C-alpha positions in Angstrom: 85.6 -32.1 -39.3 83.1 -30.2 -41.4 82.0 -33.4 -43.2 81.3 -35.1 -39.9 79.3 -32.1 -38.7 77.3 -32.0 -42.0 76.6 -35.8 -41.6 75.0 -34.9 -38.3 72.9 -32.2 -39.9 74.8 -29.3 -38.3 75.0 -26.3 -40.6 77.9 -23.9 -40.9 77.6 -20.3 -39.9 77.0 -19.1 -43.5 74.0 -21.5 -43.7 72.6 -20.3 -40.4 72.5 -16.7 -41.7 70.4 -17.8 -44.6 67.7 -19.6 -42.5 64.4 -18.0 -41.8 63.8 -16.2 -38.5 62.0 -18.6 -36.1 63.6 -21.7 -37.6 65.0 -24.2 -35.1 68.7 -24.7 -35.6 71.4 -27.1 -34.3 74.8 -25.5 -34.6 78.4 -26.3 -33.4 81.2 -23.8 -33.3 84.1 -22.5 -31.3 83.3 -20.0 -28.6 85.1 -16.8 -29.1 83.2 -14.6 -26.7 80.9 -15.3 -23.7 79.3 -12.6 -21.6 77.1 -12.9 -18.5 76.4 -9.4 -17.4 75.1 -9.0 -13.9 72.3 -6.7 -15.1 71.1 -9.2 -17.8 68.9 -11.3 -15.4 70.6 -14.6 -16.1 71.0 -14.1 -19.8 74.2 -15.3 -21.5 75.4 -13.6 -24.7 77.7 -15.8 -26.8 79.5 -15.5 -30.2 80.6 -18.7 -31.9 82.6 -19.1 -35.1 83.5 -21.7 -37.7 85.4 -21.5 -40.9 82.6 -19.6 -42.7 81.7 -16.9 -40.1 80.1 -16.1 -36.8 76.9 -17.0 -35.0 75.6 -14.8 -32.1 73.5 -16.4 -29.5 71.4 -15.2 -26.6 70.7 -17.9 -24.0 68.3 -17.6 -21.1 69.5 -19.3 -17.9 66.2 -21.3 -17.7 67.1 -23.2 -20.8 70.9 -23.0 -20.9 71.6 -26.4 -19.5 68.9 -28.3 -21.4 69.8 -26.6 -24.7 73.6 -26.6 -24.7 76.3 -29.2 -24.2 79.2 -27.3 -22.8 82.7 -28.2 -23.9 86.1 -26.8 -23.1 86.4 -24.8 -26.3 83.2 -25.5 -28.3 79.5 -25.7 -27.8 76.7 -27.5 -29.5 73.4 -25.8 -29.6 70.5 -28.2 -29.9 67.3 -26.2 -29.6 68.4 -22.8 -30.9 65.8 -20.7 -32.6 67.0 -18.2 -35.2 66.0 -14.6 -34.5 66.5 -11.4 -36.4 70.0 -9.9 -36.2 
């Protein structure tokens, strides 16, 4: 599967951590945690993983459906911007 993702230009989690803050990133991984606190104003906090590590994501409701293709156990982020940890 990793070869197929690499052919599509999708980095692994280890590579995402080496990218510069502000870079646009496309990433696919298994969802291991998703939180939508009632006090967060429509923000979703998500942790995804692959065989190399974890990627934490913060998704604003206003862009969630245009930026993410939801799957049963995975998600593909299309317009993800890397931010400081």
